[in-house]
C-alpha positions in Angstrom: 131.9 -8.7 10.1 129.1 -10.0 11.4 126.3 -8.1 13.7 127.6 -7.9 17.0 124.3 -8.2 18.7 124.0 -11.8 16.3 124.2 -15.1 18.9 126.8 -16.5 16.2 130.2 -14.4 15.8 131.9 -14.5 13.0 135.3 -13.7 13.7 136.7 -13.5 10.3 140.6 -12.1 10.7 141.7 -14.8 13.0 144.8 -16.2 11.2 144.4 -19.8 12.3 147.8 -21.4 12.0 149.3 -19.0 14.9 147.0 -20.8 17.1 147.1 -24.6 15.6 150.5 -25.1 14.6 150.1 -29.0 13.9 148.7 -30.8 11.3 146.6 -33.4 12.4 148.1 -37.0 11.6 147.7 -40.7 13.0 150.0 -39.9 15.8 149.1 -36.4 17.1 145.2 -36.0 17.8 145.9 -35.2 21.2 148.2 -32.1 20.6 146.0 -31.1 17.8 142.5 -31.2 19.9 143.9 -29.3 22.5 145.4 -26.2 20.3 142.5 -26.4 18.3 139.9 -26.2 21.5 141.8 -23.4 22.7 141.4 -21.5 19.5 137.5 -22.1 19.8 137.6 -20.9 23.2 139.0 -18.1 22.6 136.5 -17.3 19.9 133.6 -18.2 22.0 133.0 -20.9 19.0 133.0 -24.3 21.2 129.5 -24.6 21.0 129.8 -25.1 17.0 131.2 -28.4 17.8 129.7 -29.7 21.1 126.2 -29.1 20.1 125.9 -26.4 22.7 124.9 -24.0 19.9 122.1 -26.1 18.0 121.6 -24.8 14.4 117.7 -22.9 14.3 115.5 -23.2 11.7 116.1 -22.6 8.2 112.7 -20.9 7.9 110.3 -18.6 9.7 106.7 -18.1 9.4 105.6 -14.1 9.4 102.0 -12.8 9.4 101.9 -9.6 7.0 98.4 -8.3 7.1 96.9 -11.3 8.3 98.0 -13.9 5.8 101.0 -15.8 7.2 104.3 -16.1 5.1 107.3 -18.5 5.2 110.7 -16.5 4.2 114.2 -17.6 5.0 115.2 -17.5 8.3 118.6 -14.8 8.8 119.4 -16.2 12.2 120.1 -19.7 10.2 121.9 -17.7 7.6 124.4 -16.4 10.6 124.8 -20.1 11.8 125.6 -21.6 8.8 128.1 -18.8 8.1 129.5 -19.2 11.2 129.1 -23.3 11.5 131.3 -23.2 7.4 133.9 -21.0 8.8 134.7 -23.6 11.5 134.5 -26.0 9.3 136.9 -24.0 7.0 139.5 -23.9 10.1 139.1 -27.7 10.8 139.8 -28.4 6.6 142.7 -25.9 7.0 144.7 -28.2 10.0 144.1 -31.7 8.4 146.9 -33.5 6.9 145.7 -35.1 3.1 145.1 -38.6 4.8 142.7 -37.3 7.4 141.2 -35.1 5.1 140.1 -37.8 2.9 138.3 -39.3 6.0 135.9 -36.3 6.5 135.5 -34.5 3.0 132.5 -35.1 2.6 130.7 -34.2 5.7 129.0 -30.8 5.9 129.3 -29.3 9.1 131.6 -28.5 11.9 129.7 -30.9 14.3 129.9 -33.6 12.3 133.6 -33.5 11.2 134.2 -32.9 14.9 132.6 -36.1 16.2 133.6 -38.2 12.8 137.9 -37.2 13.9 136.9 -38.3 17.5 135.4 -41.4 16.5 138.5 -42.2 14.3 141.0 -42.0 16.9 139.5 -42.6 19.8 138.6 -45.8 19.0 138.6 -48.1 22.1 139.1 -51.3 20.5 140.5 -54.3 22.6 143.5 -55.1 20.4 144.7 -51.3 20.5 144.4 -51.5 24.2 146.1 -54.5 24.6 148.9 -53.3 21.9 149.3 -50.0 24.1 149.5 -51.7 27.3 152.0 -53.9 26.0 154.1 -51.5 24.8 154.0 -49.8 28.3 154.9 -53.3 30.4 158.1 -53.7 27.9 159.0 -50.1 27.5 162.7 -49.4 28.3 165.4 -46.9 28.1 167.8 -48.9 26.2 169.7 -47.1 23.4 167.4 -44.1 24.3 168.2 -40.7 26.1 166.1 -40.1 29.3 164.4 -36.9 27.7 163.5 -39.5 24.8 162.0 -42.1 27.3 160.2 -39.8 29.2 158.3 -38.7 25.8 157.9 -42.1 24.5 156.2 -42.9 28.2 154.1 -40.2 28.1 153.3 -40.6 24.6 151.9 -44.1 25.5 150.0 -43.0 29.0 148.0 -40.4 26.4 147.0 -42.6 24.2 145.3 -45.3 26.6 143.8 -41.9 28.6 142.6 -41.0 24.8 140.5 -44.4 24.3 139.1 -44.0 27.9 141.5 -46.3 29.8 143.7 -43.9 31.7 147.0 -45.0 33.9 147.0 -44.3 37.3 149.8 -42.6 39.0 151.3 -45.6 40.8 151.3 -47.5 37.4 152.9 -44.7 36.0 156.0 -44.6 38.1 156.1 -48.3 38.1 156.6 -48.7 34.6 159.0 -45.6 34.3 161.1 -47.2 37.0 161.1 -50.4 35.6 162.2 -49.3 32.0 165.3 -48.0 33.4 168.7 -49.8 33.5 171.0 -50.8 36.1 172.8 -47.8 36.7 169.5 -46.0 38.1 168.8 -49.3 40.8 170.2 -47.1 43.5 167.4 -44.2 43.1 165.1 -46.0 42.3 165.0 -48.1 45.4 164.9 -45.1 47.2 161.7 -43.7 45.4 160.2 -47.4 45.8 160.6 -46.9 49.5 158.9 -43.6 49.4 156.0 -45.0 47.5 155.0 -47.1 50.8 154.8 -43.9 52.8 151.5 -42.4 53.7 152.3 -39.1 51.2 153.8 -41.1 48.2 155.7 -38.7 45.4 153.8 -38.0 42.2 155.3 -39.2 39.3 156.2 -35.6 37.8 158.5 -35.7 41.2 160.2 -39.2 40.1 160.7 -37.6 36.9 162.5 -34.9 38.2 164.5 -37.0 40.5 165.4 -39.2 37.9 166.5 -36.7 35.4 168.7 -35.0 38.2 170.5 -38.3 38.7 170.8 -39.0 35.2 172.6 -35.4 35.0 174.9 -36.2 37.7 175.8 -39.4 36.1 176.4 -37.6 32.4 179.0 -35.2 34.9 180.5 -38.4 36.0 181.0 -39.7 32.2 182.1 -36.5 31.1 184.9 -36.0 33.8 186.1 -40.1 33.4 186.3 -39.3 29.5 188.5 -36.0 30.3 190.6 -37.9 32.8 191.3 -41.3 30.0 192.2 -38.7 27.3 194.5 -36.8 29.6 196.1 -40.1 30.9 196.6 -41.2 27.6 198.4 -37.7 25.9 200.6 -38.5 29.0 201.5 -41.8 28.5 202.5 -41.2 24.8 204.6 -38.4 26.1 207.0 -40.7 28.4 206.7 -43.3 25.9 209.3 -41.3 23.5 209.9 -38.0 25.0 211.5 -37.0 21.9 207.9 -36.6 19.7 207.0 -33.1 20.2 203.8 -31.7 19.4 203.9 -30.6 15.7 206.9 -32.7 14.8 206.4 -34.8 11.9 205.0 -38.4 12.3 205.4 -41.7 10.7 201.6 -42.9 9.8 200.0 -46.4 8.7 198.2 -45.1 6.0 198.5 -48.5 3.9 196.8 -51.7 4.8 198.4 -53.0 8.2 201.2 -51.7 10.0 201.2 -49.0 12.5 202.0 -45.7 13.4 203.1 -43.2 15.6 202.1 -39.4 16.4 198.8 -37.3 16.2 197.8 -39.4 12.7 198.1 -42.8 14.4 195.5 -45.3 13.0 193.7 -45.4 9.5 193.1 -42.4 7.4 196.4 -41.2 7.4 199.0 -40.7 4.5 199.1 -42.9 1.9 202.0 -43.0 -1.0 201.2 -46.2 -3.2 204.5 -46.2 -4.4 204.4 -42.8 -5.5 207.2 -41.5 -3.2 207.4 -40.7 0.7 204.8 -37.5 1.2 204.8 -38.0 4.7 208.4 -37.8 5.2 208.3 -34.3 4.0 209.6 -31.1 6.4 206.9 -29.9 8.1 207.0 -26.3 9.9 206.6 -27.2 14.0 205.0 -23.5 14.5 206.6 -23.6 18.3 210.3 -22.7 17.4 211.2 -26.3 18.7 213.9 -28.0 16.6 213.0 -31.1 15.2 213.8 -34.8 16.2 214.6 -37.7 13.9 212.2 -40.6 14.0 214.6 -42.8 12.8 217.9 -42.3 15.2 215.7 -40.1 17.9 218.5 -37.2 17.4 218.0 -33.4 17.6 218.6 -31.2 14.3 217.3 -33.2 11.4 214.4 -35.1 10.3 214.1 -38.3 9.0 214.4 -37.3 5.4 217.6 -35.8 5.8 219.2 -39.2 8.2 221.8 -41.2 6.8 220.4 -44.0 8.6 217.6 -44.0 6.5 218.9 -46.4 3.7 220.4 -48.7 6.4 218.1 -52.1 6.8 220.2 -53.0 10.0 220.4 -50.1 11.7 218.0 -49.8 14.8 217.8 -46.6 17.4 219.1 -47.3 20.8 215.8 -46.3 22.5 213.7 -48.6 20.1 209.8 -49.0 21.4 208.6 -52.8 22.1 205.9 -52.4 19.2 209.1 -52.7 17.1 209.6 -56.6 18.3 206.8 -57.5 16.1 209.8 -57.1 13.0 212.1 -58.9 14.7 211.6 -61.3 17.4 209.9 -64.8 16.5 207.0 -66.3 18.0 207.3 -69.0 20.6 204.5 -71.0 19.2 203.1 -68.9 16.1 199.5 -68.9 17.3 200.0 -65.7 19.5 198.0 -62.3 18.1 199.2 -59.2 19.5 196.3 -56.6 19.6 197.6 -53.0 17.9 195.5 -50.1 18.3 197.7 -48.1 15.7 197.4 -51.2 12.6 194.3 -50.5 9.9 194.2 -54.4 9.2 195.1 -58.0 11.0 198.4 -59.1 9.8 200.0 -62.6 10.0 203.0 -64.1 9.0 201.6 -67.5 7.1 198.8 -69.2 5.8 198.8 -72.2 8.5 197.4 -69.4 10.8 194.6 -69.2 8.6 191.3 -70.9 8.2 191.0 -69.9 4.9 192.7 -68.0 2.1 193.5 -66.9 -1.4 196.3 -65.1 -3.2 196.4 -61.6 -3.0 196.4 -59.9 -6.6 196.7 -56.2 -5.7 199.1 -53.6 -5.4 199.0 -52.5 -1.8 201.7 -53.1 0.6 202.0 -52.5 4.1 203.8 -49.5 5.6 205.4 -50.3 8.9 206.9 -47.7 11.4 210.3 -47.6 10.3 209.0 -46.8 6.8 209.4 -49.9 5.2 207.1 -51.3 2.7 206.2 -55.1 3.1 204.4 -57.0 0.5 200.9 -59.0 0.8 200.7 -62.6 -0.5 197.5 -63.6 0.6 194.0 -62.4 2.2 192.0 -65.0 4.2 190.0 -65.5 7.5 190.9 -66.8 11.1 189.6 -67.5 14.3 190.5 -67.0 17.7 189.3 -69.9 20.1 189.7 -69.5 24.1 188.0 -70.9 27.2 185.3 -68.2 27.3 184.6 -67.7 23.0 185.6 -67.6 19.5 186.8 -64.1 17.6 186.2 -64.3 13.8 188.9 -62.3 12.0 188.1 -61.2 8.5 190.1 -60.0 5.9 193.2 -61.3 7.6 196.7 -60.2 5.3 199.7 -62.7 5.0 203.3 -61.0 5.0 205.8 -63.4 5.6 208.2 -60.8 6.6 206.1 -59.8 9.7 206.8 -62.1 12.7 204.5 -61.4 14.8 200.7 -61.8 14.4 198.8 -58.3 14.7 195.1 -57.7 15.9 193.9 -54.6 14.5 191.7 -52.8 17.4 189.6 -50.8 15.3 188.9 -53.5 12.3 187.6 -55.8 14.9 185.6 -53.6 16.6 184.5 -52.3 13.0 183.4 -56.3 12.0 182.0 -57.4 15.5 179.5 -56.0 17.7 182.6 -55.8 20.6 184.5 -53.8 23.0 188.0 -54.1 24.0 189.3 -53.5 27.8 192.8 -53.2 29.1 194.0 -53.4 32.3 197.9 -54.1 33.8 197.6 -57.8 33.9 195.5 -58.6 30.9 193.2 -57.9 27.6 189.7 -58.8 27.4 187.5 -58.8 24.6 184.0 -58.3 25.6 180.7 -59.2 23.7 178.5 -55.6 23.7 175.2 -57.6 23.4 175.7 -59.8 25.6 178.2 -58.3 27.9 180.2 -61.6 28.3 183.9 -61.9 27.6 184.7 -64.0 24.7 188.4 -64.0 24.2 191.3 -62.9 27.2 195.0 -62.9 27.1 197.8 -61.9 29.3 200.3 -59.1 29.3 204.0 -60.7 28.4 207.0 -58.8 28.4 204.8 -55.2 28.0 202.6 -56.7 25.4 199.4 -58.0 25.3 198.3 -60.9 23.9 195.8 -63.4 22.6 196.2 -66.9 21.9 194.3 -69.5 19.8 193.9 -72.4 22.3 193.7 -75.7 21.4 191.7 -78.1 23.6 191.9 -82.1 24.1 189.8 -84.5 26.0 192.4 -86.7 27.8 191.0 -89.9 29.7 193.2 -92.0 32.0 192.6 -95.8 32.2 195.1 -96.6 34.8 193.7 -98.0 37.9 190.0 -99.4 36.3 190.4 -102.0 38.9 190.2 -100.9 42.7 188.1 -101.4 45.8 184.5 -101.0 46.6 185.4 -98.4 48.9 187.9 -96.7 46.4 184.9 -96.6 43.6 182.9 -95.0 46.3 184.8 -92.2 47.2 185.6 -91.9 43.2 182.2 -91.6 42.2 181.5 -88.7 45.1 180.3 -91.4 47.9 177.5 -92.7 45.7 175.2 -95.1 47.4 176.7 -98.8 47.3 173.9 -100.2 45.3 174.7 -97.7 42.5 178.1 -99.6 42.4 176.6 -102.9 42.3 175.0 -101.7 39.3 178.1 -100.5 37.8 179.6 -103.7 38.6 176.7 -105.8 37.2 176.9 -103.7 33.8 181.1 -104.3 33.8 181.3 -100.3 33.8 183.8 -100.9 36.7 185.7 -103.6 38.1 185.9 -104.1 41.9 188.3 -106.5 43.2 187.9 -106.1 46.9 185.0 -105.7 48.8 184.2 -102.8 51.0 186.0 -103.3 54.8 184.2 -100.7 56.4 180.4 -101.0 56.7 179.6 -97.2 57.5 181.0 -94.5 56.0 181.7 -91.9 58.1 182.1 -89.1 55.5 178.8 -89.7 53.9 177.3 -89.7 57.8 178.4 -86.2 58.3 177.9 -85.0 54.8 174.0 -86.5 54.3 172.5 -86.3 57.5 169.4 -84.8 57.8 166.5 -84.1 59.9 163.8 -86.8 60.5 160.4 -86.1 59.0 157.6 -85.4 60.9 154.7 -87.8 61.4 151.4 -87.0 60.1 149.1 -85.5 63.2 146.6 -88.4 63.9 144.3 -86.5 66.2 140.8 -86.1 64.7 138.2 -83.6 66.5 134.2 -84.3 66.1 132.6 -81.1 65.7 133.5 -77.6 64.5 135.3 -75.3 67.0 137.1 -78.6 68.9 140.2 -77.2 67.5 141.1 -73.7 66.0 144.5 -73.3 64.5 145.7 -69.8 64.2 148.9 -67.8 63.2 149.7 -64.2 62.4 151.5 -63.2 59.1 153.9 -60.1 58.6 154.9 -57.6 58.7 154.1 -56.9 54.9 156.9 -55.3 52.9 154.5 -53.1 51.3 152.1 -51.3 53.5 148.3 -51.5 52.3 146.2 -48.8 51.1 144.3 -48.6 55.1 147.8 -48.8 56.6 147.9 -52.8 57.0 150.9 -54.6 57.8 149.9 -58.1 59.1 146.8 -60.5 59.0 145.4 -63.3 61.4 144.0 -66.6 60.0 142.0 -68.6 62.1 141.4 -72.4 61.1 138.8 -74.5 62.0 140.3 -77.8 62.2 137.0 -80.2 61.6 135.7 -78.5 58.7 138.6 -76.3 57.6 136.8 -73.5 57.2 139.2 -70.1 57.7 138.6 -66.6 58.6 140.9 -63.5 57.4 141.1 -60.8 59.6 143.5 -57.8 58.8 145.8 -55.8 61.2 147.7 -52.7 61.5 149.9 -53.6 64.2 150.3 -57.4 66.4 149.1 -55.6 70.0 145.5 -55.4 68.2 145.6 -59.3 67.7 144.0 -59.9 71.3 140.5 -57.6 70.3 140.4 -59.4 67.1 140.4 -63.0 68.8 137.8 -61.6 71.4 135.5 -60.7 68.6 136.3 -64.1 66.3 135.5 -65.9 69.5 132.1 -64.3 69.8 131.4 -64.4 66.0 132.0 -68.2 66.0 130.4 -69.2 69.0 127.2 -67.4 68.7 126.9 -69.0 64.7 127.9 -72.4 65.6 126.0 -72.5 69.1 129.2 -74.0 70.6 132.3 -73.1 72.2 136.1 -73.2 71.3 137.8 -76.0 73.1 141.3 -76.1 72.1 143.1 -73.1 70.3 146.6 -73.8 68.8 149.4 -71.7 67.9 152.9 -70.8 67.8 154.8 -69.4 70.3 154.7 -65.4 69.2 154.3 -62.4 71.4 150.7 -62.1 70.6 149.6 -65.7 71.7 151.5 -66.2 74.9 151.4 -62.7 76.2 149.3 -62.4 79.7 146.2 -60.8 79.0 145.2 -63.1 76.1 146.6 -66.1 78.4 143.8 -65.0 81.3 141.1 -64.6 78.6 142.0 -68.1 77.5 141.7 -69.3 81.2 138.7 -67.7 81.8 136.7 -69.2 79.0 138.1 -72.7 79.9 140.0 -73.1 76.3 142.9 -75.2 76.2 146.0 -73.3 74.3 148.6 -75.8 72.4 151.7 -74.2 71.7 154.5 -75.4 69.2 158.0 -75.4 70.2 160.5 -72.9 69.3 161.5 -73.0 65.8 159.4 -75.8 64.7 156.9 -74.5 62.7 155.9 -78.2 61.5 153.9 -78.3 64.5 151.6 -75.2 63.3 151.7 -77.0 60.0 148.0 -76.4 59.1 148.3 -72.7 59.5 151.7 -72.4 58.0 150.3 -74.0 54.9 147.0 -71.7 54.8 149.6 -68.9 54.5 151.2 -70.0 51.7 148.3 -70.4 49.7 146.8 -67.6 50.5 149.8 -65.2 50.0 150.3 -67.4 46.7 146.9 -66.7 45.0 146.6 -63.3 46.3 150.4 -62.2 44.9 149.3 -64.2 41.2 146.3 -62.3 40.8 147.9 -58.8 42.0 150.6 -59.3 39.1 147.9 -60.7 36.8 146.0 -57.5 37.2 148.9 -55.1 37.2 147.4 -53.9 40.4 149.6 -52.2 42.8 150.9 -54.5 45.8 149.5 -51.9 48.2 146.2 -53.4 47.6 147.6 -56.9 48.9 144.9 -57.0 51.8 141.7 -57.2 49.0 143.7 -59.9 47.0 144.7 -62.0 50.0 141.0 -61.5 51.2 139.7 -62.7 48.1 142.0 -65.7 47.8 141.0 -66.9 50.9 137.3 -66.5 50.0 138.3 -68.4 46.7 139.7 -71.5 49.1 136.7 -71.8 50.9 134.7 -71.8 47.9 136.7 -74.7 46.7 136.6 -76.9 49.9 132.8 -76.3 49.7 132.5 -77.8 45.9 134.6 -80.6 47.2 
């Protein structure tokens, strides 16, 4: 233990790993630095790394008997012990990769500065990479917690290199990366950002998290209701199936089954008996139900109809029609959620096929094993897309082609959706429907459609009026050119010189003639218009701006306004400015008929000053085109600069003012 009066403490009994739980690596410098600074502050040793505690001289001069003598300085020894203690703490919390960077440094301050320089390097490429990550960061495929953590890590990394992200940009990037399901709450937050007291980033995250919890609750409720509906449908489908009763299953390739083990992964005999027909205890005391004849009191293993291939139960489900009814065209595919493989009856339905040399067979719901002759691939073409089917089994005894839903979803990134009339196969990546089919007699079908292009050459020779109508009322010069190139044949000239539908459908407003008025000196005519209200209130709460343009020089003046009522005072100030600077009077003032221009106060002022006021006609902005075009130019340039610099829209006044200044510079250069 060091001397308690020494200025260099030596806390040798500190358990460092209890305070600094992280090993410094390339991805956690900020967290590690926070923990280590807290440890140093608790032991009053922060000065060892930030140069507050300087190293004393290693020797000191002592006068003994009038003779100066140089001897070791005890304070240096105390400082050295404290510094080496902090150095050992630093080395103990570094990973092997980082330790290789600073292992040759002798003091704790050198190590601390080297780590800061290594991890806080503010290179331009690193800064651009982080900003690009922030711009294109999305929540797609992530939980909201993971998305927030990743966004915070990027912002912290930018802050560590001296480029912190302001609160508004954090909120903008956070909302921009959310999906469509968050649009409703994001729109409300964006409206709140334009208020005098906008929400902070933490407030926005809290509100989105609450909305996300509500979405998860809705999804859980929908999932629970879906399963309940499915169980109810199975109960109504065959009331003789009870919970715990025996089941047929489709453990072999293809086929379908019923009961709790429906689908892939069920029983498989592979020619060694029928274990799926073994009797099982119901556990509920209910009498067993035969899956073959549907009667109560015996199981399928004891049913005397088991060996009668022609026997059919009275209430056989429609799904058994795949074994009994032939297709109309042979090209329909019937979606089957209980089949583990695609099955068809002929190789004609396949694009490619090979002989099957295995020993597997298809087990169907009545316990029959059907042979497999070929294996191949097929395509289902529809008006909306094409589905590729792999590993299709050919079984001649199957009269309907079965489409396995589970294999289709495993092979392709797609989802299947059913309603009461149709089935839809949707591509998960593009969210587009790639195939659809109707529901016919209780069964959903997907048909491989064949498309043909038909062309009729009847009545190639027709009158000029008929061809004019056929070709969408094209110009008659087009018809003459087609006739010259022998693309069409005209057997009769037009009888009506004016086509009434063309006059009605192609009419348009006449163009405005260019203004021929010219002025001879500055201030002879001033054009003015007011823009707003802005959808985003500026930082100084401006919502409008007025622009004044001199017709002679095309010089423009930009004035932001908080309300339209401020225009009168702005005009008076503008008038005093230009008349003083130019030594001339405003002669003509041109504007539209807005209320800020035709109110009594302004009209009286114009009359007193002898200024002629020209007002454009209602709904005719072309008569005030110079000011309207100036609005468009200023707004386009200002918004482009805002988006390029990633500046919040609340700074639109500054951007528009800068845009107006740039336009003035262009006019001076030209």
